[in-house]
C-alpha positions, 0 to 999 in steps of 0.5 A: 355051582350052587344054586338055591331055589326058594319054594323048591318044594313046589310045583315049578320048584321042584322040577327046577331042583331036579333039572339043575341036579340033572345038569350037574349042580348043587341045587337045594330046595328052600322051603318052610319044609326043609328049614327056610322061611323067608318071612321069618328069616329061619335058616336063610342065611345058612342056605345062602351061604356060598350060593352062586344063584337064587331062584325065587319061585315061592308063592304066597300061601294067601290070596288076600290082597293086603296079606299077598302084598305083605308076603311078597314085600317081607319075603323079597326084602328079606331074600334080597338082604341075605342074598347081599349079605351072601354075595349071590351073583344072580337073583332069579324070579318067576313072575307073571305076564301082564302083572302091570296091566292088570292093576285090578288084580291084588296078587298081580300088584303083589308081584310087581312090587316084588319085581321093583324090589329086585331091580332096586336091590342092586344084585344082578338079576334075571325076571322071568314072566311066564304065562298062566299054567295049564295046571291052573285051568281047573281052578281058573273054571271053577273060580267062574262057575255059577250053577252049571255056567262058567262065564269067561272072557273071550280075550286072548290067553297064551298058556303054557305047562309048568314043565316048560316054564321050569326048562325056562328057569333052569336056562336062565338060572345057568346064563349070565343075568340080563338086568331085565325081564324076559317072557316065556309063554306056551305055543298057542294063544286062544280065547280064554272062554275056548281054552276052559270049553277044551278043558271041559270036553277033554275032562268030560265035564258038562258045564257050559261055558258062555263068553262074556267081555265083562266077565272078571278075571280074578277081579280084572277085566281082560282085553287081548294084551292082558295075558299075552306076551310081548315081542319075542317070547320064549315059546315052550314046547308043549301043546295044551291038548298034549298036556292034557291027555298026558295028564288025564292018563296020568290020573287014570293010571295013578 
C-alpha cells in the first residue's frame, strides 16, 4: 500500500515512515525538503499519484495566530483537493486533545479549523488527537519562566512519548477509516506543574516551579479537562520517567 506522510521528515513523521516501511508498505515522506509543498502545491499531485492513504502530521512553521490559521487552512484545502483528484481512500490527520476546549489559544483554534475542513471534505477520514508530547515539556517550562521561577497551572495533563503517537498513527493508517476522532494519551495523568518539576529534577535544573491556577498555558487558562482525554483513549506504553532517563542517556552518549 502506498502511504504519503505529509510532514514526513519531522519528529512524528519520520518515526511513522519508518514504522510503515517496517510493516512492508511504501511510505513516502512528503515535505518541502523532498519536493512537496502543500502551501504552493509544488509536487503535491505527483506525490499523491497512486496513494491509498495520506497521513497529515505537518506542523505550522509559525506561531502567530493569523499565520498559523492561514497555514492549516491553506494546506488543508490544497491537500484535500489533491487527494480527491487522486482518489485517496483514507485521510488521517494528527490533532490535539482538547483543541475545542481552549479557544483562547490560536494554535488550537487553527487545529479545529483543520479538523472541520477534513470532516466537510467527503474523503473517508480518521482524526487522531494526541496529548502533549514529552519532547515539548522543556519548551513548556521555558515559556513560563520569569527569572528563576516557573509559574504553571496545577491542572491535569496526560503527556505522551512521540514514539507512542507514531505507533498509534501507524495502526490508524493501516485500519479502515472511522470517519470520526480517536484519542491517544500517555499512561499517567499528573498536574502540569508537577510534570515540569519532574523534568527539572531529572535534568538537574535549579529553577523553581510555582503552582498558579491563573497561569496561562500558551494564552489559555486550564482546567483538569483542558488537556486530558475523554473516555477510552488509546494509552501509550512509555512512562515519563523512563522516557526522561532514556533521553538523558542518549544525550550523554551523543
